[in-house]
N, C-alpha and C positions, 0 to 999 in steps of 0.2 A: 504494501499501499503506500503511496508516494502523498504526504502531506508536505508540499514545500513552503507554505505560509505558517508553518509552525517555528517556535525559537528554538527549538533543538535540531531542526531538519538536517546541518549540517555538521552535528556534533557526531563523533566515534564514540558508539557507547559498545563496550562489550558485553556480549549476551552468551549466558552458559550455553552449551551444544545441544543440552537437553532440551532446555527453554524453547529454543531455535526448531527443534526437532517438532516437541509438541506442536507449536503454532502452527509449524508446515502440514501438521496433520489436522489439523481441528480447523482451520479457517478454510472457508471456501468463497471463493472471488464469482459473483453474477455479473459477466459481464454486459454494460450500456453500452456507455460512448467510447470506453477501454481508456480512458485517460489515469484510472488511478491503479492499474492492474498492471503487474512485471508481465512481462511475456513469457519468458522462459522459467521464471521461479514460482509462481502463482497457481493456485489449483483454479482453473477455469477452463478447461476441455472437460466437462460432463463430471464436473468435482476433482477432477485429476489435475494432475503438474506435468509438463511435458517430460519431465525428469522418470516419470512413472511408463507414459505410453510409448517414449524413444530414448531410452537411455544411452545408447549408442550414439545419436543426435546431440543428445543433451550433453555429451561428454567431450563433443569435438568444439563446444562453443567456448570461447575465451572469456575469462573471468570480467572484462571491462564491456562484457554483452549484459549479463546478466540483470542488470536493471534496468533494461530497454522496455517501457512501457508497451502495451498490447497496440496503442496508437502507433509507435514510431515504427515498431516491428510491421506492421501493415503497411506504413506510408510508403509507396514505389517497391512492395515486396522487399522488405531489409533484411527481414528474419533469414533468409536462403543464403544471404551473404554474411550473414555472423557464423556459420559452421566455416570453420576453417579445417583443413588436411584432407586426408583421404579418409573416405568410410569402408567398412569392410562390407561385405554382401548384405550381410544381416541388418548393417547401419543404413545402406541404400532402401532397403525394404522399408525399415523403421520412418525413414525422412518422407517415404512417397506416400506411405501410410499418415503419416501427420499433415503432409501436403491435401490429401483429399480430406481428409476430418476439418482442419483449419478452412478451406473455400467454401465451406458451409455455413460457416459465421456471418450474420449479418448487424451492421452498425444500428444503435437505436440512439436516441436523443436522451433516454435516461442515463443518468450518472451508474456509475460502478456500483455494486454494493458487497459487501464483506460479512458473511455470518459465520456466528460460533456453532460447531458440529455438536459439543457438547451441551447445551441449552434448550430447552424445548421453545424458549421467544427465540432463538438464536441470535441474543445479543452478548456479547461475552462478560463474565461474572468472575470475580477471583476464585468466588468457591467452589465452581464449575472446574477452573483450571487446576485448582489444589486437587480435586477429587480425581481427575483426569490423571494428572501426573503421579499421584500416588495411587492409582488403580491398581490392585493386585498385589499392593503389600500388606503386611502381617502386621496388625494392630499390636499394642502391648498393653494388655487389660491390667494388670496388676497396677498401674500407673495409680489408678483411684486409694487401693490401700497403702501408699509409699506416700504420697503428697497431703490425703485428707486425714493421715493418722495423727495423733499429737505427741510428737515426737521432737525434740529439737532440730532446727533446722539442718545444722550440720550432721545429724544423723542421715535424716530423710536425702540428702545429696551423696553421703557414702553409699549409701545401700543402692539409692539410682544407679549411680556410676560402677558398681558391683556387676549388678543385675543385667547394665549393659555392656560389662566386660570391658570398663573404661578406667578401671583403677591402676595408677599408676606403682607398679610396684617392679622386682627386680626378675620376676619371674616372666 
């Protein structure tokens, strides 16, 4: 998503790779006028990104073209020129499949919208992101017995560290 009017637009913000992976899975782009959707990295082709549909073609695109919007890629058919180097037979097959898929898309006058897959309202919430990020992890239930007990705080902390196997010992 491109927000050039935001004050943080030019800042280099380090984001953990796991957070990037979660957002790449959870964010679905619905293309309208194609101005705020990235051609190579956003999920705008039937809920998939080009990396999913044509991984060999995607790997032949240099990093400098990955932030190209769909509008820029469609102007004068620029996106085929982004692919550099030779493609294998499988890569050529993926390229022609991608060409056929992209030719069917029509430009509309509505703005691009982005929806969050893990919420029924399709709007992002930090609660749903947290739940999705820790989906499948094992919850530690005895925490109530430790933190709700009438014991000194230093004893609670020591027991918590011992249960989590975080005591600093020579063993």
